[in-house]
N, C-alpha and C positions, 0 to 999 in steps of 0.2 A: 429352405431358401427364403420363404416368406417371412419367417421370424427374423432372419438376418437382415432382410430388407428393411423391416420396421425398426429394428434396433439402430441401424445406420441412419435411417430417416429421423428418428428421435434425437440422436446425437447431433446431427446437422442442424435440426431445428433449435435445440438448446443452445448450441454455439452461436447461431445467428441471432436468436432472441436477445442474448446477453449484450450484444453490440448496441442495442437500442438504449440500454441503461448504463453502460459503461464502455470501457475500452475493449477492443478485440483481444483475444488471447494471442500474445506474442511471447514465445519463450525467451527468458533472459539468458544472457551469456554469463557463465560463472566467472570468467576472467574480468569482465566489466564490473560485475557486482563486487568482487573482491577489491578491485581498484577503488570503487566508490567508498567502500567501508574502510579502506586503508588511507586514501588520500583526501576524501571529502568529509567524512564523519567517522571518527574512530569509535566504533561500538565497543562497549565494555559490559561488565557484569551488572552495572547499575542501570543499564538501558533496557527499555521495553520498546521494541519496534513494532509498529502496526503497518502491515502491507495491505494497501487498498487494491483489490483485484488480484489476490495472491496467486492465482493460476495454479501451477503444479507445485508451488511451495519452495522453489529454489531460493528466493530471497529470504524466506523464513529460516531455512536450513543454514544458509550462509551467515545470517545474523547470529544464530546460535553458535556457529563455529567461532565467531568473534566474541563470544561471551554473553550476548544479550538474550533476553527472553523475547519470543516472537509470536505475534498474533496476526492471523490473516483473515480478511473478509473477502468472500468470493461469491458471485451470483450463480456460477455454473456448477450444478451438482456433480457433473462428471469430473470437473477439475477439483472440487472439494474432496471427492473420493480418492482421486489420484494423490493429491497433496497429503491427505491423512494417511494413506497407505505408505507413501514414501517417507513420511515423518513419524511413523507408528512407534518407533523405539525412542523417540525424543520427547521427554516430558516438558521441555521448555518451548515446544511448538504447539499452538492451538489454532485450529482453522474453523471458522464459522461460515455456514451457508447463510449469508445475510447481505443486505443492501447497505453499504457504508453510509449512504446519505441519510439513513434512518436510525443510525446507532450513535451513541455517545462513545467517545474514546475512553478506555479504562483510565483511571486516575494515575496509574503508574507510567503511562505513555510518555516517552521522551522524544521519539522520532517517528515520523510517518513517511512511508515510501510509496510512491505510485508511478506507474506508467501513465503519465498525464496526457490525455488527448486535448486538442485545442478547444473543443466545444465545452469542456468541463474545467479548464484550468482556473478561471475566475471563480467558479462555484467552489472549487477546492480551496482556494485562498480564503474565501468567506467562511467556509466550514472550519478551517484550521484556526482562523482568527477567533471565531466564536468559541471553539473548544479551548484555546489557550486562555481566553477570558473566563470561561466557565470553570476550568481547572485551576485558574489563578497561578499559572506557571508558564514559562516559555516552552514552546514546542518547535522542534526542528522538522523541516520537510525536505525530503529528497525527491525531486522531480526528475523522472527519466523521460527525455524526449521533448518537453516543452517548458519554456520559461513563463513566469507569471508577468504579464504586461505591466509595466510601471512600478514593479517592486524590485528593488536592488537585491541581488543575491549575496549571500555570505561568501560563497565560493562556487566555481564551476570547474568540473573535471570532465572533459570530453562531453558526452551527452547527458551527464548528471549535473543538476543544479541544486545547491543547498540554500534553504531559506530559514530564517528564524522568525517565529511569531511570538511577540510579547503580549501578555494579557493587557487589555484595555481597562482603565479605571474611571469611575465617575462619568462625566459627560462624554468622554471618548467612547465608552462602552455602549452608549446609546445611539451611536451613529448608524 
């Protein structure tokens, strides 16, 4: 009984700690994700999708079903384990226990997906603009839940919003 108590306590602490660094874990609905990848951004075999706060990996597995390669960054070790377990037979899914704010996007990245919380949406926009400039290529961003203030979207489908970040050059990049 004591071991079970401590295991439950540790899981609760881990889930609550992660909220201070990122979004809370909210399972995605497969139907909504399929709609986003069909109506908003049609993933294909040339796409590499990065999921920020990849949770249980449903976005990653659905991206692969649409032909893409998928990379997840997750802070919660319990969710990393679950995601890796559920994706264990899929060589096109990689999940890292890492803080997205401290990593560079892989060079092959074409689209980033995130359940974006209000407090981090502007920070996300800055990060993606910097990464598009660093990689010297456009990046697409699918935000679930929140829009980027003052930035016009490419398209909106229900709770998903698509943005395109172009690399900045010269004096633009120094802003």
